[in-house]
C-alpha positions as a printed Julia matrix, in Angstrom:
68×3 Matrix{Float64}:
  -7.45  -61.13    0.56
 -10.55  -62.19    0.98
 -12.84  -59.21   -0.27
 -12.73  -59.95   -4.18
 -15.3   -58.28   -6.0
 -16.47  -57.96   -9.87
 -17.47  -54.79  -11.74
 -20.95  -54.4   -11.77
 -20.91  -53.64  -15.45
 -19.58  -57.93  -15.59
 -22.72  -59.33  -16.42
 -24.94  -61.9   -17.99
 -24.6   -59.85  -21.41
 -20.39  -59.72  -21.01
 -19.92  -63.45  -20.89
 -18.28  -62.49  -16.58
 -15.84  -61.68  -18.36
 -13.53  -59.28  -15.78
 -11.04  -59.49  -13.46
 -11.45  -58.58   -9.96
 -10.48  -57.03   -7.74
  -9.89  -56.54   -3.58
  -7.99  -54.03   -1.4
  -5.67  -54.85    1.94
  -7.46  -54.09    4.95
  -5.37  -50.41    5.24
  -5.96  -49.81    1.32
  -2.79  -49.68    1.15
  -2.41  -51.8    -1.78
  -4.89  -53.26   -5.08
  -5.16  -56.61   -6.3
  -6.21  -57.58   -9.43
  -7.23  -61.06  -10.43
  -8.84  -63.49  -13.58
 -12.57  -63.63  -12.21
 -12.47  -66.93  -15.26
  -9.37  -68.45  -13.21
  -9.36  -66.48  -10.3
  -6.58  -69.19   -8.91
  -4.17  -68.84  -11.27
  -2.22  -65.63  -10.84
  -2.88  -62.1    -8.77
  -0.28  -59.18   -9.49
  -0.63  -56.67   -6.58
   0.0   -52.25   -6.83
  -0.22  -50.1    -4.65
  -3.44  -48.26   -3.82
  -1.86  -45.13   -5.54
  -0.75  -45.82   -8.29
  -4.02  -48.72   -9.52
  -5.89  -45.58   -8.04
  -4.44  -43.15  -10.68
  -4.8   -45.71  -13.12
  -7.74  -45.94  -13.3
  -9.09  -41.86  -13.39
  -6.92  -42.01  -16.43
  -8.87  -44.98  -17.9
 -11.78  -43.23  -17.31
 -10.52  -39.74  -19.14
 -10.88  -39.45  -23.34
  -7.17  -39.64  -23.63
  -6.67  -43.21  -21.58
  -9.4   -44.69  -23.31
  -8.32  -43.71  -27.3
  -5.11  -44.54  -25.89
  -6.46  -48.42  -24.57
  -7.98  -48.31  -28.28
  -5.02  -48.91  -29.92
């Protein structure tokens, strides 16, 4: 995949410590990599599972669970 993009929330003040994501041409899969070390490892998930994960993080319950 060559369409990597970084969150708009990852700016100068955040030290550019973020993950990058890329989607397959058919949006069937989403890949994730560390923006500080993009050549080291890539995790690939089914698109539906990644979408559900992100939506859960957007909820209060997801944020509380991730903080513990």
